[in-house]
C-alpha positions in Angstrom: -0.1 -36.9 16.0 -1.0 -39.4 18.6 -4.6 -39.5 19.6 -4.3 -40.9 23.1 -0.7 -40.2 24.0 0.0 -36.9 25.5 3.2 -35.0 26.3 4.2 -31.7 28.0 7.5 -31.7 26.2 8.4 -30.1 22.9 9.0 -33.5 21.3 5.3 -34.2 21.0 2.7 -31.6 19.9 -0.4 -33.5 21.0 -0.4 -31.8 24.4 2.3 -29.2 24.7 0.6 -26.0 25.8 3.6 -23.9 26.8 6.2 -24.6 24.1 4.6 -23.1 21.0 3.4 -19.6 20.6 0.6 -21.0 18.4 -0.9 -23.0 21.3 -4.6 -22.8 21.8 -4.4 -24.0 25.4 -7.1 -22.3 27.5 -7.5 -22.5 31.2 -11.0 -23.4 32.2 -12.8 -21.5 35.0 -11.0 -22.5 38.2 -14.2 -23.6 39.9 -14.7 -26.3 37.3 -11.2 -27.7 37.5 -10.7 -27.4 41.3 -14.2 -28.4 42.5 -13.3 -32.1 43.1 -9.9 -31.4 44.6 -10.6 -30.2 48.1 -11.7 -33.5 49.5 -9.2 -35.7 47.7 -5.6 -36.5 48.3 -4.6 -33.3 46.6 -6.0 -31.4 49.6 -4.3 -33.4 52.3 -1.0 -31.8 52.6 0.8 -34.7 50.9 2.0 -32.0 48.5 4.4 -30.6 51.0 7.3 -32.7 49.9 6.8 -32.5 46.2 9.2 -30.6 44.0 6.6 -28.8 41.9 6.0 -26.2 44.6 8.2 -23.4 43.6 6.9 -20.7 45.9 8.1 -17.1 46.4 6.3 -16.7 49.7 6.5 -18.2 53.2 5.0 -21.6 53.6 2.8 -20.3 56.4 -0.7 -19.3 55.9 -1.2 -15.6 55.3 -3.0 -13.5 57.8 -6.7 -12.7 57.4 -7.7 -9.6 55.4 -8.6 -7.8 58.6 -4.9 -7.9 59.6 -3.7 -6.4 56.4 -6.5 -4.3 54.8 -9.4 -3.1 57.0 -11.1 -1.1 54.2 -10.9 -0.4 50.5 -9.6 3.1 51.3 -6.5 1.5 52.8 -5.4 -0.1 49.5 -2.2 1.8 48.5 -1.7 3.5 45.2 1.7 2.0 44.7 3.1 -1.5 45.4 6.3 -3.6 45.2 6.5 -5.9 42.2 9.1 -7.8 40.2 9.4 -6.1 36.7 11.3 -6.5 33.5 11.4 -3.9 30.7 13.2 -6.0 28.1 13.4 -9.7 27.3 16.4 -11.6 28.5 17.9 -13.8 31.2 17.1 -13.5 34.9 19.2 -10.3 35.2 16.5 -8.3 33.4 14.3 -8.7 36.5 14.3 -6.0 39.1 12.2 -5.2 42.2 10.3 -2.0 41.7 8.7 -0.4 44.7 6.7 2.1 42.7 4.4 0.0 40.5 0.8 1.2 40.4 -1.8 -1.1 42.0 -3.9 -2.5 39.2 -7.4 -1.0 38.5 -10.2 -3.5 39.0 -12.6 -4.1 36.1 -16.3 -4.8 36.7 -15.7 -8.6 36.4 -12.5 -8.7 38.4 -11.4 -8.7 42.0 -8.2 -7.3 43.5 -6.2 -9.9 45.3 -3.7 -9.2 48.1 -1.0 -11.7 47.1 0.4 -14.0 49.8 2.0 -16.6 47.5 2.8 -16.9 43.9 4.1 -20.0 42.0 6.6 -20.0 39.2 6.3 -22.3 36.1 8.3 -22.9 32.9 6.0 -20.5 31.0 7.3 -17.7 33.2 10.9 -17.9 32.2 10.1 -18.7 28.6 7.9 -15.6 28.5 10.7 -13.5 30.0 13.1 -14.8 27.3 10.7 -13.6 24.6 9.7 -17.1 23.4 6.2 -15.8 22.5 6.6 -12.1 22.3 4.5 -11.9 19.2 1.4 -12.6 21.4 2.7 -11.2 24.6 1.3 -8.2 26.5 3.3 -4.9 26.2 6.4 -4.3 28.2 7.1 -3.6 31.0 5.9 -6.8 32.5 5.1 -8.0 36.1 5.5 -11.8 35.6 3.6 -14.5 37.3 0.5 -16.7 36.6 -0.2 -18.6 39.8 -1.6 -16.8 42.8 -3.0 -17.4 46.3 -4.2 -14.5 48.4 -7.1 -12.6 49.9 -9.8 -10.6 48.0 -9.6 -6.9 49.1 -11.8 -5.3 46.4 -14.5 -6.5 44.0 -15.8 -5.2 40.7 -19.5 -4.2 40.2 -20.4 -7.5 38.3 -18.7 -9.9 40.7 -21.3 -12.3 42.1 -19.6 -15.1 44.0 -16.6 -13.6 45.7 -16.5 -10.9 48.4 -13.9 -9.0 50.3 -12.0 -11.2 52.8 -12.3 -14.4 50.7 -9.2 -16.5 50.5 -8.7 -17.6 46.9 -6.3 -19.2 44.5 -6.0 -19.7 40.7 -4.2 -18.9 37.5 -4.7 -15.3 36.6 -4.5 -15.7 32.8 -7.4 -17.3 30.9 -4.9 -18.1 28.0 -1.4 -19.1 28.7 0.3 -17.5 25.7 -2.2 -15.1 24.1 -1.8 -11.7 25.6 -1.3 -12.8 29.3 -1.8 -10.0 31.8 0.8 -7.3 31.8 0.6 -7.2 35.6 1.0 -10.7 37.0 1.1 -12.3 40.4 4.7 -11.5 41.4 3.5 -8.4 43.1 1.8 -7.3 46.3 -1.6 -7.0 44.5 -3.0 -8.4 41.3 -6.4 -8.0 39.5 -8.1 -11.2 38.4 -11.4 -12.1 36.7 -13.7 -13.8 39.1 -14.1 -16.9 36.9 -10.4 -17.7 37.1 -10.4 -18.0 40.9 -11.6 -20.5 43.4 -12.0 -20.4 47.1 -8.8 -21.7 48.8 -9.4 -25.0 50.6 -9.0 -24.6 54.4 -6.6 -27.5 54.5 -4.1 -25.8 52.1 -2.0 -22.9 53.3 -1.4 -20.0 50.9 2.0 -21.3 49.7 0.7 -24.7 48.8 -2.3 -23.3 47.1 -0.1 -20.9 45.2 1.9 -23.7 43.6 -1.1 -25.7 42.2 -3.0 -23.8 39.5 -1.0 -24.1 36.3 0.4 -27.5 37.0 -3.0 -29.0 37.8 -4.6 -27.3 34.8 -1.9 -28.9 32.6 -2.5 -32.3 34.2 -6.3 -32.0 33.9 -6.2 -30.7 30.3 -4.2 -33.7 29.2 -6.6 -36.2 30.8 -9.5 -34.5 29.2 -7.9 -34.4 25.8 -7.1 -38.2 26.2 -10.8 -38.9 26.9 -9.8 -40.4 30.2 -12.6 -41.7 32.4 -13.5 -44.1 35.2 -12.3 -47.6 34.7 -9.4 -46.8 32.3 -5.7 -47.5 33.0 -2.9 -45.0 32.7 0.9 -44.9 32.6 2.4 -41.6 33.8 6.0 -41.0 32.6 7.7 -38.7 35.1 5.3 -39.3 37.9 7.2 -37.5 40.6 7.4 -34.2 38.7 5.0 -31.3 39.1 2.5 -32.3 36.4 3.1 -36.0 36.7 2.4 -36.1 40.5 -0.9 -34.3 39.9 -1.9 -36.6 37.0 -1.5 -39.6 39.3 -3.8 -38.0 41.9 -6.4 -36.8 39.4 -6.5 -40.1 37.5 -6.8 -42.2 40.7 -8.9 -40.1 43.1 -11.0 -37.8 40.8 -11.4 -39.7 37.4 -11.6 -43.2 39.0 -8.8 -45.0 37.1 -8.8 -48.7 37.3 -5.0 -48.9 37.3 -2.3 -46.2 37.6 1.4 -46.9 36.8 4.1 -44.3 37.0 7.8 -43.9 36.5 10.4 -42.2 38.7 13.9 -42.6 40.0 14.6 -45.0 42.9 14.2 -42.5 45.7 10.8 -41.4 44.7 9.0 -44.8 44.3 7.3 -44.6 47.7 6.1 -41.1 46.8 4.4 -42.5 43.7 2.6 -45.1 45.8 1.5 -42.6 48.4 -0.1 -40.5 45.6 -2.1 -43.4 44.4 0.1 -45.3 41.9 -0.7 -49.0 41.8 2.6 -49.7 40.1 5.8 -47.7 40.7 8.5 -48.2 38.1 12.1 -47.4 38.7 13.3 -46.0 35.3 16.9 -46.4 36.3 16.5 -50.2 36.6 13.5 -51.1 34.4 12.4 -50.3 30.9 8.7 -49.5 30.9 8.5 -50.7 27.3 9.1 -54.3 28.6 5.9 -54.2 30.7 3.7 -57.1 29.8 0.6 -55.0 30.0 -0.7 -52.1 27.9 -2.5 -48.9 29.0 -5.5 -47.0 27.8 -3.6 -43.7 28.1 0.1 -42.9 28.4 0.8 -39.4 29.8 4.3 -38.4 28.9 5.8 -35.5 30.8 9.5 -36.3 30.0 9.7 -36.7 26.2 9.7 -40.4 25.7 6.8 -40.4 23.3 8.5 -42.6 20.7 9.0 -45.4 23.2 5.5 -44.9 24.7 3.8 -46.4 21.7 4.9 -49.8 22.8 2.7 -49.8 25.9 -0.2 -47.8 24.6 -3.4 -49.8 23.9 -4.5 -48.3 20.6 -8.0 -49.8 20.9 -8.7 -46.5 22.7 -7.6 -44.4 19.7 -9.8 -41.2 19.8 
């Protein structure tokens, strides 16, 4: 196992949270992960053109809670939701208009969903890749959410009805995720897993961030990344890679950020904060004259990455 070389692909187990049912990947409370994001590049709508936003809702901001729910008594008993009752391909999914609205536990809030993001973990879960630790069927899928709080549990302290929030509704990605996820009109979420939505992000953009940015941040933390260190991001224009660049540069304080992409996405890398944009269709990153404190691999090139990793920073 590599101590300072991380991957989100099956070929390297050092940091691969979604490809093994034995993963111990835990999401941290959203407030801790997202607290630095609102005032950085991540919150400046540069994300509009990036491919990681796979949103199932309109790109417009959702209406305020007063336009949708004026009192708790108006919350319906039934809702529309995407459901599957057996594992399989996309054909097992169906839209059910009679799913019960989730009950809210004392530490949870009920969120009126305006946007939900899809990630690889969603289809892998639907295929039964980790059914040994999955919640019981039938399942309403979905991890990422953005919406408005319409009801709060008795022990909720920091959120109130009407708050616009976003987050990943599951504290653990693979160990008994919620049976009723975010691809529904309403979802119940623990307060600690949500953060207030930045005013400069609409619901659709906010709904596409949580799992991808948790993955990006988890890798940087596991690598011991800190201010003044350098990093090479393989696959910098992808969902996780584009966020690694921004976190490393604008939140962690990297001294130098290099990233790879195809020709057409080099300017995107630079706009996100990359000091060096490498066209992998024309250049081999192994031939770079410099080495990096951390190589963050999102594409599965871990064997080649050793060449440009400075092992003085072995953890």
